[in-house]
LUMDODO-473469 format. One record per residue (C-alpha): x, y, z. Coordinates in Angstrom, 2 decimals, decimal comma. Example, Ala and Ser with C-alpha at 12.3 -4.5 7.8 and 13.67 -1.06 7.14 Angstrom:
<vovo><px>12,30</px><py>-4,50</py><pz>7,80</pz></vovo>
<vovo><px>13,67</px><py>-1,06</py><pz>7,14</pz></vovo>
***
This chain:
<vovo><px>-16,22</px><py>214,73</py><pz>-101,17</pz></vovo>
<vovo><px>-19,15</px><py>212,47</py><pz>-100,00</pz></vovo>
<vovo><px>-22,60</px><py>213,89</py><pz>-100,06</pz></vovo>
<vovo><px>-25,90</px><py>212,72</py><pz>-98,62</pz></vovo>
<vovo><px>-29,16</px><py>214,51</py><pz>-99,79</pz></vovo>
<vovo><px>-32,46</px><py>214,64</py><pz>-98,30</pz></vovo>
<vovo><px>-35,06</px><py>214,75</py><pz>-100,97</pz></vovo>
<vovo><px>-38,85</px><py>214,06</py><pz>-101,75</pz></vovo>
<vovo><px>-40,99</px><py>215,12</py><pz>-104,70</pz></vovo>
<vovo><px>-39,91</px><py>216,65</py><pz>-108,07</pz></vovo>
<vovo><px>-37,85</px><py>219,30</py><pz>-106,99</pz></vovo>
<vovo><px>-35,84</px><py>217,02</py><pz>-104,69</pz></vovo>
<vovo><px>-35,36</px><py>214,45</py><pz>-107,22</pz></vovo>
<vovo><px>-34,28</px><py>217,05</py><pz>-109,83</pz></vovo>
<vovo><px>-31,28</px><py>218,25</py><pz>-107,52</pz></vovo>
<vovo><px>-30,60</px><py>214,88</py><pz>-106,72</pz></vovo>
<vovo><px>-30,24</px><py>213,86</py><pz>-110,20</pz></vovo>
<vovo><px>-28,21</px><py>217,04</py><pz>-110,98</pz></vovo>
<vovo><px>-25,84</px><py>215,93</py><pz>-107,86</pz></vovo>
<vovo><px>-25,61</px><py>212,42</py><pz>-109,20</pz></vovo>
<vovo><px>-24,05</px><py>214,05</py><pz>-112,49</pz></vovo>
<vovo><px>-21,15</px><py>215,76</py><pz>-111,02</pz></vovo>
<vovo><px>-20,47</px><py>213,43</py><pz>-108,13</pz></vovo>
<vovo><px>-18,68</px><py>209,97</py><pz>-108,26</pz></vovo>
<vovo><px>-21,49</px><py>207,32</py><pz>-107,74</pz></vovo>
<vovo><px>-19,82</px><py>206,07</py><pz>-104,45</pz></vovo>
<vovo><px>-19,67</px><py>209,81</py><pz>-103,14</pz></vovo>
<vovo><px>-23,43</px><py>210,33</py><pz>-103,49</pz></vovo>
<vovo><px>-26,58</px><py>208,96</py><pz>-101,91</pz></vovo>
<vovo><px>-30,10</px><py>210,04</py><pz>-101,16</pz></vovo>
<vovo><px>-32,25</px><py>209,59</py><pz>-98,20</pz></vovo>
<vovo><px>-36,03</px><py>210,14</py><pz>-99,43</pz></vovo>
<vovo><px>-39,10</px><py>210,75</py><pz>-97,71</pz></vovo>
<vovo><px>-41,46</px><py>207,98</py><pz>-97,09</pz></vovo>
<vovo><px>-44,23</px><py>209,85</py><pz>-95,20</pz></vovo>
<vovo><px>-46,08</px><py>209,82</py><pz>-98,73</pz></vovo>
<vovo><px>-46,30</px><py>206,03</py><pz>-98,69</pz></vovo>
<vovo><px>-49,50</px><py>204,41</py><pz>-98,61</pz></vovo>
<vovo><px>-51,57</px><py>201,38</py><pz>-99,80</pz></vovo>
<vovo><px>-53,68</px><py>201,64</py><pz>-102,86</pz></vovo>
<vovo><px>-55,56</px><py>198,96</py><pz>-104,67</pz></vovo>
<vovo><px>-53,79</px><py>196,53</py><pz>-102,40</pz></vovo>
<vovo><px>-50,35</px><py>197,65</py><pz>-103,37</pz></vovo>
<vovo><px>-47,79</px><py>199,35</py><pz>-101,33</pz></vovo>
<vovo><px>-46,81</px><py>202,47</py><pz>-103,12</pz></vovo>
<vovo><px>-43,70</px><py>204,95</py><pz>-102,35</pz></vovo>
<vovo><px>-44,54</px><py>208,07</py><pz>-104,61</pz></vovo>
<vovo><px>-41,37</px><py>210,06</py><pz>-103,57</pz></vovo>
<vovo><px>-38,88</px><py>207,09</py><pz>-103,65</pz></vovo>
<vovo><px>-40,08</px><py>206,15</py><pz>-107,10</pz></vovo>
<vovo><px>-39,83</px><py>209,75</py><pz>-108,29</pz></vovo>
<vovo><px>-36,29</px><py>209,95</py><pz>-107,46</pz></vovo>
<vovo><px>-35,34</px><py>206,46</py><pz>-108,75</pz></vovo>
<vovo><px>-37,24</px><py>206,99</py><pz>-112,08</pz></vovo>
<vovo><px>-35,18</px><py>210,60</py><pz>-112,16</pz></vovo>
<vovo><px>-32,11</px><py>209,12</py><pz>-111,53</pz></vovo>
<vovo><px>-32,68</px><py>206,49</py><pz>-114,03</pz></vovo>
<vovo><px>-33,67</px><py>208,92</py><pz>-116,74</pz></vovo>
<vovo><px>-37,20</px><py>207,36</py><pz>-117,21</pz></vovo>
<vovo><px>-39,01</px><py>209,67</py><pz>-115,53</pz></vovo>
<vovo><px>-41,91</px><py>211,27</py><pz>-117,02</pz></vovo>
<vovo><px>-40,79</px><py>214,73</py><pz>-118,65</pz></vovo>
<vovo><px>-44,39</px><py>216,29</py><pz>-118,73</pz></vovo>
<vovo><px>-45,15</px><py>215,48</py><pz>-115,08</pz></vovo>
<vovo><px>-42,04</px><py>214,75</py><pz>-113,26</pz></vovo>
<vovo><px>-43,50</px><py>211,82</py><pz>-111,72</pz></vovo>
<vovo><px>-44,45</px><py>208,48</py><pz>-113,16</pz></vovo>
<vovo><px>-42,61</px><py>206,50</py><pz>-116,10</pz></vovo>
<vovo><px>-41,94</px><py>208,10</py><pz>-119,53</pz></vovo>
<vovo><px>-44,23</px><py>206,50</py><pz>-122,17</pz></vovo>
<vovo><px>-46,20</px><py>204,44</py><pz>-119,74</pz></vovo>
<vovo><px>-49,68</px><py>203,64</py><pz>-120,49</pz></vovo>
<vovo><px>-53,03</px><py>203,33</py><pz>-118,24</pz></vovo>
<vovo><px>-54,65</px><py>200,46</py><pz>-119,63</pz></vovo>
<vovo><px>-54,83</px><py>198,40</py><pz>-116,11</pz></vovo>
<vovo><px>-56,35</px><py>201,70</py><pz>-114,62</pz></vovo>
<vovo><px>-58,88</px><py>202,10</py><pz>-116,99</pz></vovo>
<vovo><px>-60,07</px><py>198,76</py><pz>-116,47</pz></vovo>
<vovo><px>-60,45</px><py>199,47</py><pz>-112,69</pz></vovo>
<vovo><px>-62,31</px><py>202,55</py><pz>-113,39</pz></vovo>
<vovo><px>-64,76</px><py>200,46</py><pz>-115,94</pz></vovo>
<vovo><px>-65,22</px><py>198,02</py><pz>-113,18</pz></vovo>
<vovo><px>-66,29</px><py>200,53</py><pz>-110,36</pz></vovo>
<vovo><px>-62,79</px><py>200,76</py><pz>-108,62</pz></vovo>
<vovo><px>-61,04</px><py>204,05</py><pz>-107,60</pz></vovo>
<vovo><px>-59,21</px><py>205,54</py><pz>-110,51</pz></vovo>
<vovo><px>-57,99</px><py>209,07</py><pz>-108,68</pz></vovo>
<vovo><px>-54,28</px><py>208,03</py><pz>-108,25</pz></vovo>
<vovo><px>-52,89</px><py>207,60</py><pz>-111,53</pz></vovo>
<vovo><px>-50,93</px><py>204,24</py><pz>-112,13</pz></vovo>
<vovo><px>-49,24</px><py>203,67</py><pz>-115,02</pz></vovo>
<vovo><px>-48,91</px><py>200,00</py><pz>-116,24</pz></vovo>
<vovo><px>-44,87</px><py>199,61</py><pz>-115,80</pz></vovo>
<vovo><px>-45,63</px><py>201,41</py><pz>-112,70</pz></vovo>
<vovo><px>-48,01</px><py>198,88</py><pz>-111,31</pz></vovo>
<vovo><px>-45,33</px><py>195,97</py><pz>-112,22</pz></vovo>
<vovo><px>-42,98</px><py>197,85</py><pz>-109,71</pz></vovo>
<vovo><px>-45,70</px><py>198,40</py><pz>-106,95</pz></vovo>
<vovo><px>-46,75</px><py>194,61</py><pz>-107,37</pz></vovo>
<vovo><px>-43,12</px><py>193,46</py><pz>-106,96</pz></vovo>
<vovo><px>-42,50</px><py>195,84</py><pz>-103,83</pz></vovo>
<vovo><px>-45,56</px><py>194,43</py><pz>-102,06</pz></vovo>
<vovo><px>-44,64</px><py>191,10</py><pz>-102,72</pz></vovo>
<vovo><px>-41,19</px><py>191,48</py><pz>-101,26</pz></vovo>
<vovo><px>-42,56</px><py>193,05</py><pz>-98,30</pz></vovo>
<vovo><px>-45,07</px><py>190,53</py><pz>-97,69</pz></vovo>
<vovo><px>-42,18</px><py>188,14</py><pz>-97,39</pz></vovo>
<vovo><px>-40,30</px><py>190,15</py><pz>-95,17</pz></vovo>
<vovo><px>-37,92</px><py>192,12</py><pz>-96,92</pz></vovo>
<vovo><px>-37,18</px><py>195,59</py><pz>-95,56</pz></vovo>
<vovo><px>-38,05</px><py>198,75</py><pz>-97,67</pz></vovo>
<vovo><px>-34,23</px><py>199,56</py><pz>-97,38</pz></vovo>
<vovo><px>-33,44</px><py>196,05</py><pz>-99,06</pz></vovo>
<vovo><px>-36,06</px><py>196,66</py><pz>-101,91</pz></vovo>
<vovo><px>-34,89</px><py>200,04</py><pz>-102,49</pz></vovo>
<vovo><px>-31,32</px><py>198,94</py><pz>-103,07</pz></vovo>
<vovo><px>-32,54</px><py>196,08</py><pz>-105,30</pz></vovo>
<vovo><px>-34,82</px><py>198,29</py><pz>-107,31</pz></vovo>
<vovo><px>-32,17</px><py>200,80</py><pz>-107,89</pz></vovo>
<vovo><px>-29,63</px><py>198,14</py><pz>-109,16</pz></vovo>
<vovo><px>-32,28</px><py>196,58</py><pz>-111,69</pz></vovo>
<vovo><px>-32,54</px><py>200,05</py><pz>-113,02</pz></vovo>
<vovo><px>-28,62</px><py>200,62</py><pz>-113,42</pz></vovo>
<vovo><px>-28,44</px><py>203,51</py><pz>-110,49</pz></vovo>
<vovo><px>-25,11</px><py>203,69</py><pz>-109,25</pz></vovo>
<vovo><px>-26,19</px><py>205,84</py><pz>-106,27</pz></vovo>
<vovo><px>-27,81</px><py>204,50</py><pz>-103,23</pz></vovo>
<vovo><px>-31,42</px><py>205,84</py><pz>-102,72</pz></vovo>
<vovo><px>-32,45</px><py>204,90</py><pz>-99,17</pz></vovo>
<vovo><px>-36,01</px><py>205,34</py><pz>-97,44</pz></vovo>
<vovo><px>-35,49</px><py>207,90</py><pz>-94,62</pz></vovo>
<vovo><px>-36,70</px><py>204,60</py><pz>-92,27</pz></vovo>
<vovo><px>-38,12</px><py>201,07</py><pz>-92,65</pz></vovo>
<vovo><px>-40,89</px><py>201,73</py><pz>-90,35</pz></vovo>
<vovo><px>-44,29</px><py>202,85</py><pz>-91,66</pz></vovo>
<vovo><px>-44,93</px><py>206,65</py><pz>-91,25</pz></vovo>
<vovo><px>-47,71</px><py>208,59</py><pz>-92,69</pz></vovo>
<vovo><px>-48,09</px><py>212,40</py><pz>-93,18</pz></vovo>
<vovo><px>-51,51</px><py>213,25</py><pz>-91,90</pz></vovo>
<vovo><px>-52,81</px><py>216,59</py><pz>-92,99</pz></vovo>
<vovo><px>-55,05</px><py>218,56</py><pz>-90,78</pz></vovo>
<vovo><px>-57,76</px><py>220,60</py><pz>-92,78</pz></vovo>
<vovo><px>-60,13</px><py>223,12</py><pz>-91,74</pz></vovo>
<vovo><px>-63,01</px><py>221,58</py><pz>-93,73</pz></vovo>
<vovo><px>-62,61</px><py>217,92</py><pz>-93,45</pz></vovo>
<vovo><px>-60,31</px><py>217,07</py><pz>-90,25</pz></vovo>
<vovo><px>-57,42</px><py>214,73</py><pz>-90,88</pz></vovo>
<vovo><px>-56,71</px><py>213,58</py><pz>-94,34</pz></vovo>
<vovo><px>-53,99</px><py>210,87</py><pz>-95,30</pz></vovo>
<vovo><px>-51,67</px><py>212,93</py><pz>-97,42</pz></vovo>
<vovo><px>-52,73</px><py>211,38</py><pz>-100,76</pz></vovo>
<vovo><px>-56,08</px><py>211,97</py><pz>-100,13</pz></vovo>
<vovo><px>-55,39</px><py>215,53</py><pz>-99,70</pz></vovo>
<vovo><px>-52,66</px><py>215,80</py><pz>-102,16</pz></vovo>
<vovo><px>-53,93</px><py>213,90</py><pz>-105,15</pz></vovo>
<vovo><px>-57,62</px><py>212,95</py><pz>-104,48</pz></vovo>
<vovo><px>-58,53</px><py>216,47</py><pz>-103,15</pz></vovo>
<vovo><px>-56,11</px><py>218,27</py><pz>-105,15</pz></vovo>
<vovo><px>-54,49</px><py>220,14</py><pz>-102,37</pz></vovo>
<vovo><px>-57,82</px><py>222,16</py><pz>-102,17</pz></vovo>
<vovo><px>-58,65</px><py>222,12</py><pz>-98,44</pz></vovo>
<vovo><px>-57,23</px><py>224,64</py><pz>-95,87</pz></vovo>
<vovo><px>-54,10</px><py>223,21</py><pz>-94,23</pz></vovo>
<vovo><px>-54,38</px><py>223,89</py><pz>-90,42</pz></vovo>
<vovo><px>-51,46</px><py>221,51</py><pz>-89,29</pz></vovo>
<vovo><px>-49,63</px><py>218,52</py><pz>-89,79</pz></vovo>
<vovo><px>-48,64</px><py>215,31</py><pz>-87,96</pz></vovo>
<vovo><px>-46,30</px><py>212,04</py><pz>-89,01</pz></vovo>
<vovo><px>-48,22</px><py>209,05</py><pz>-87,60</pz></vovo>
<vovo><px>-45,98</px><py>206,22</py><pz>-86,45</pz></vovo>
<vovo><px>-42,76</px><py>208,65</py><pz>-86,48</pz></vovo>
<vovo><px>-42,30</px><py>207,75</py><pz>-82,72</pz></vovo>
<vovo><px>-41,40</px><py>204,24</py><pz>-83,56</pz></vovo>
<vovo><px>-39,21</px><py>205,37</py><pz>-86,73</pz></vovo>
<vovo><px>-35,08</px><py>205,04</py><pz>-86,70</pz></vovo>
<vovo><px>-32,52</px><py>205,16</py><pz>-89,55</pz></vovo>
<vovo><px>-31,37</px><py>202,06</py><pz>-91,12</pz></vovo>
<vovo><px>-28,04</px><py>200,97</py><pz>-90,86</pz></vovo>
<vovo><px>-27,31</px><py>201,68</py><pz>-94,51</pz></vovo>
<vovo><px>-28,30</px><py>205,40</py><pz>-93,73</pz></vovo>
<vovo><px>-26,47</px><py>205,50</py><pz>-90,60</pz></vovo>
<vovo><px>-23,49</px><py>204,34</py><pz>-92,59</pz></vovo>
<vovo><px>-24,09</px><py>206,93</py><pz>-95,35</pz></vovo>
<vovo><px>-24,58</px><py>209,91</py><pz>-92,70</pz></vovo>
<vovo><px>-21,57</px><py>208,84</py><pz>-90,75</pz></vovo>
<vovo><px>-19,24</px><py>208,69</py><pz>-93,61</pz></vovo>
<vovo><px>-20,45</px><py>211,90</py><pz>-95,49</pz></vovo>
<vovo><px>-18,77</px><py>215,29</py><pz>-95,54</pz></vovo>
<vovo><px>-21,87</px><py>217,19</py><pz>-95,90</pz></vovo>
<vovo><px>-25,48</px><py>216,76</py><pz>-96,18</pz></vovo>
<vovo><px>-27,73</px><py>218,79</py><pz>-98,72</pz></vovo>
<vovo><px>-31,30</px><py>219,53</py><pz>-98,28</pz></vovo>
<vovo><px>-32,85</px><py>219,54</py><pz>-101,54</pz></vovo>
<vovo><px>-35,61</px><py>222,02</py><pz>-102,93</pz></vovo>
<vovo><px>-38,63</px><py>220,18</py><pz>-101,58</pz></vovo>
<vovo><px>-41,58</px><py>221,05</py><pz>-99,77</pz></vovo>
<vovo><px>-40,18</px><py>221,40</py><pz>-96,21</pz></vovo>
<vovo><px>-43,80</px><py>220,51</py><pz>-94,67</pz></vovo>
<vovo><px>-44,22</px><py>217,31</py><pz>-95,99</pz></vovo>
<vovo><px>-40,87</px><py>216,12</py><pz>-97,63</pz></vovo>
<vovo><px>-38,38</px><py>217,39</py><pz>-95,47</pz></vovo>
<vovo><px>-39,80</px><py>217,62</py><pz>-91,88</pz></vovo>
<vovo><px>-40,97</px><py>213,85</py><pz>-92,00</pz></vovo>
<vovo><px>-37,29</px><py>212,97</py><pz>-92,65</pz></vovo>
<vovo><px>-35,97</px><py>215,10</py><pz>-90,03</pz></vovo>
<vovo><px>-38,40</px><py>213,82</py><pz>-87,50</pz></vovo>
<vovo><px>-36,95</px><py>210,15</py><pz>-87,86</pz></vovo>
<vovo><px>-34,81</px><py>209,38</py><pz>-84,70</pz></vovo>
<vovo><px>-31,37</px><py>210,72</py><pz>-84,80</pz></vovo>
<vovo><px>-31,41</px><py>212,43</py><pz>-87,87</pz></vovo>
<vovo><px>-31,30</px><py>215,92</py><pz>-86,50</pz></vovo>
<vovo><px>-28,25</px><py>214,78</py><pz>-84,56</pz></vovo>
<vovo><px>-26,32</px><py>214,09</py><pz>-87,79</pz></vovo>
<vovo><px>-27,57</px><py>217,39</py><pz>-89,22</pz></vovo>
<vovo><px>-25,94</px><py>219,12</py><pz>-86,13</pz></vovo>
<vovo><px>-22,45</px><py>217,78</py><pz>-86,45</pz></vovo>
<vovo><px>-22,22</px><py>217,73</py><pz>-90,17</pz></vovo>
<vovo><px>-21,94</px><py>220,61</py><pz>-92,64</pz></vovo>
<vovo><px>-25,60</px><py>221,42</py><pz>-94,24</pz></vovo>
<vovo><px>-26,46</px><py>223,26</py><pz>-97,13</pz></vovo>
<vovo><px>-30,18</px><py>223,85</py><pz>-98,03</pz></vovo>
<vovo><px>-31,75</px><py>224,74</py><pz>-101,40</pz></vovo>
<vovo><px>-34,89</px><py>227,00</py><pz>-101,36</pz></vovo>
<vovo><px>-38,05</px><py>225,61</py><pz>-102,91</pz></vovo>
<vovo><px>-39,49</px><py>228,95</py><pz>-103,00</pz></vovo>
<vovo><px>-38,91</px><py>231,36</py><pz>-105,71</pz></vovo>
<vovo><px>-40,05</px><py>234,85</py><pz>-105,04</pz></vovo>
<vovo><px>-43,08</px><py>233,76</py><pz>-102,87</pz></vovo>
<vovo><px>-44,01</px><py>230,91</py><pz>-105,31</pz></vovo>
<vovo><px>-43,32</px><py>227,29</py><pz>-105,73</pz></vovo>
<vovo><px>-42,55</px><py>225,95</py><pz>-109,18</pz></vovo>
<vovo><px>-44,46</px><py>222,86</py><pz>-108,38</pz></vovo>
<vovo><px>-46,47</px><py>221,48</py><pz>-105,44</pz></vovo>
<vovo><px>-48,30</px><py>223,22</py><pz>-102,70</pz></vovo>
<vovo><px>-45,64</px><py>224,47</py><pz>-100,30</pz></vovo>
<vovo><px>-46,32</px><py>228,24</py><pz>-100,66</pz></vovo>
<vovo><px>-49,92</px><py>227,60</py><pz>-100,50</pz></vovo>
<vovo><px>-49,22</px><py>225,77</py><pz>-97,13</pz></vovo>
<vovo><px>-47,12</px><py>228,46</py><pz>-95,70</pz></vovo>
<vovo><px>-49,64</px><py>231,00</py><pz>-96,46</pz></vovo>
<vovo><px>-52,52</px><py>229,13</py><pz>-94,72</pz></vovo>
<vovo><px>-50,46</px><py>228,47</py><pz>-91,65</pz></vovo>
<vovo><px>-49,96</px><py>232,15</py><pz>-91,42</pz></vovo>
<vovo><px>-46,66</px><py>232,45</py><pz>-92,61</pz></vovo>
<vovo><px>-45,60</px><py>234,64</py><pz>-95,67</pz></vovo>
<vovo><px>-44,07</px><py>232,07</py><pz>-98,26</pz></vovo>
<vovo><px>-40,61</px><py>232,88</py><pz>-98,96</pz></vovo>
<vovo><px>-37,02</px><py>231,63</py><pz>-98,88</pz></vovo>
<vovo><px>-36,87</px><py>233,36</py><pz>-95,44</pz></vovo>
<vovo><px>-39,70</px><py>231,41</py><pz>-94,09</pz></vovo>
<vovo><px>-37,75</px><py>228,18</py><pz>-95,32</pz></vovo>
<vovo><px>-34,32</px><py>229,38</py><pz>-93,89</pz></vovo>
<vovo><px>-36,29</px><py>230,08</py><pz>-90,63</pz></vovo>
<vovo><px>-37,39</px><py>226,20</py><pz>-90,68</pz></vovo>
<vovo><px>-33,82</px><py>225,10</py><pz>-91,03</pz></vovo>
<vovo><px>-31,54</px><py>227,41</py><pz>-89,32</pz></vovo>
<vovo><px>-30,68</px><py>225,63</py><pz>-86,23</pz></vovo>
<vovo><px>-28,42</px><py>223,21</py><pz>-88,21</pz></vovo>
<vovo><px>-27,94</px><py>225,05</py><pz>-91,56</pz></vovo>
<vovo><px>-24,56</px><py>226,53</py><pz>-92,60</pz></vovo>
<vovo><px>-25,56</px><py>227,36</py><pz>-96,29</pz></vovo>
<vovo><px>-28,27</px><py>228,30</py><pz>-98,04</pz></vovo>
<vovo><px>-29,05</px><py>228,79</py><pz>-101,95</pz></vovo>
<vovo><px>-31,69</px><py>231,18</py><pz>-103,01</pz></vovo>
<vovo><px>-33,10</px><py>232,85</py><pz>-106,17</pz></vovo>
<vovo><px>-31,63</px><py>236,02</py><pz>-107,14</pz></vovo>
<vovo><px>-33,12</px><py>238,84</py><pz>-105,10</pz></vovo>
<vovo><px>-35,15</px><py>236,45</py><pz>-102,72</pz></vovo>
<vovo><px>-33,62</px><py>237,60</py><pz>-99,76</pz></vovo>
<vovo><px>-31,63</px><py>240,63</py><pz>-100,45</pz></vovo>
<vovo><px>-28,87</px><py>242,61</py><pz>-98,53</pz></vovo>
<vovo><px>-28,81</px><py>240,79</py><pz>-95,01</pz></vovo>
<vovo><px>-26,73</px><py>240,17</py><pz>-92,14</pz></vovo>
<vovo><px>-27,60</px><py>236,47</py><pz>-91,64</pz></vovo>
<vovo><px>-24,10</px><py>235,30</py><pz>-91,93</pz></vovo>
<vovo><px>-23,41</px><py>237,66</py><pz>-89,00</pz></vovo>
<vovo><px>-26,32</px><py>236,63</py><pz>-87,24</pz></vovo>
<vovo><px>-26,71</px><py>233,04</py><pz>-87,37</pz></vovo>
<vovo><px>-23,27</px><py>232,00</py><pz>-89,26</pz></vovo>
<vovo><px>-25,47</px><py>230,84</py><pz>-92,38</pz></vovo>
<vovo><px>-23,71</px><py>231,49</py><pz>-95,69</pz></vovo>
<vovo><px>-26,20</px><py>232,83</py><pz>-98,21</pz></vovo>
<vovo><px>-25,57</px><py>232,27</py><pz>-101,90</pz></vovo>
<vovo><px>-27,74</px><py>233,69</py><pz>-104,59</pz></vovo>
<vovo><px>-28,06</px><py>231,82</py><pz>-107,75</pz></vovo>
<vovo><px>-30,69</px><py>230,65</py><pz>-110,18</pz></vovo>
<vovo><px>-32,55</px><py>228,00</py><pz>-108,38</pz></vovo>
<vovo><px>-35,12</px><py>227,00</py><pz>-111,36</pz></vovo>
<vovo><px>-34,18</px><py>223,56</py><pz>-113,00</pz></vovo>
<vovo><px>-35,73</px><py>223,68</py><pz>-116,33</pz></vovo>
<vovo><px>-33,76</px><py>221,19</py><pz>-118,14</pz></vovo>
<vovo><px>-30,64</px><py>218,44</py><pz>-117,43</pz></vovo>
<vovo><px>-28,06</px><py>221,39</py><pz>-117,86</pz></vovo>
<vovo><px>-29,87</px><py>223,44</py><pz>-115,12</pz></vovo>
<vovo><px>-29,98</px><py>220,26</py><pz>-112,77</pz></vovo>
<vovo><px>-26,23</px><py>219,85</py><pz>-113,19</pz></vovo>
<vovo><px>-25,59</px><py>223,55</py><pz>-112,94</pz></vovo>
<vovo><px>-27,31</px><py>223,74</py><pz>-109,77</pz></vovo>
<vovo><px>-25,75</px><py>220,54</py><pz>-108,54</pz></vovo>
<vovo><px>-22,34</px><py>222,29</py><pz>-109,36</pz></vovo>
<vovo><px>-23,33</px><py>225,61</py><pz>-107,50</pz></vovo>
<vovo><px>-24,40</px><py>223,41</py><pz>-104,54</pz></vovo>
<vovo><px>-21,09</px><py>221,64</py><pz>-104,21</pz></vovo>
<vovo><px>-18,90</px><py>224,87</py><pz>-104,57</pz></vovo>
<vovo><px>-20,90</px><py>226,06</py><pz>-101,76</pz></vovo>
<vovo><px>-20,22</px><py>222,83</py><pz>-99,51</pz></vovo>
<vovo><px>-16,63</px><py>223,33</py><pz>-100,48</pz></vovo>
<vovo><px>-16,18</px><py>226,99</py><pz>-99,36</pz></vovo>
<vovo><px>-18,09</px><py>225,62</py><pz>-96,26</pz></vovo>
<vovo><px>-15,63</px><py>222,86</py><pz>-95,51</pz></vovo>
<vovo><px>-12,58</px><py>224,97</py><pz>-96,31</pz></vovo>
<vovo><px>-13,84</px><py>227,57</py><pz>-93,61</pz></vovo>
<vovo><px>-14,64</px><py>224,77</py><pz>-91,19</pz></vovo>
<vovo><px>-11,16</px><py>223,70</py><pz>-91,47</pz></vovo>
<vovo><px>-9,59</px><py>226,87</py><pz>-91,04</pz></vovo>
<vovo><px>-11,66</px><py>227,61</py><pz>-88,00</pz></vovo>
***
């Protein structure tokens, strides 16, 4: 069984790691949000790709979920001392990666080519692919400041501004890479990881032809909202500010047009007739991933739901 995961952020990276532990290397790949990508200190930075990559390589910072474990910030301290911007934390080893990515991009390599080269260098057997090679920027429209680039909203302003909408600048020029197309064509199912629907998953869904693949494959989603809250990140706050009750149901409503199965935390949806209503199979489980064993467990539960849906699809 071959699976493609769509992911972004820490929660998405954790489930991607869990799936990588229970599937053969050639049977699992990840397509990652790049709407968070931006240029800073003259370097091209891909935060979600790096988080997924560090996590699958077992070198992520366990305290934050992002960045390199054991990294130091000597270079950033010097930037600050010289009066430069130090609001975005870049560790020394992390800087080395950004330097090399920027160099390769300037030479004409695609982001996909660079991702595959970096994952190989880190000993990762799975393919980690950007959602597209074109530049797409998530823009957050806020009540207080108007439009803000995502990292300005997320890191510099610590998600404080009130969200009133989003747009994905450059999305009309985007397209799936040949490598992503091959993974999607050959997979048995697509898993939407428990990532922020607004800023991690929606940019991926907006890439040209992505929704077409979702509609012709078995798709299983995992809710990033647990009892009205998120473990990490501003997704629940965003739902609330947009006038939507933050809940597993709200996430399901975002994905229901292409969803076949949905994993939620115990008691999050309660008795329902969603399968009769929309033909979506709902399964309750412990969605919280506290450690490596939880990641692996949730990966296995996700695969079991995929297998059930594939078997039902064959019967039908």
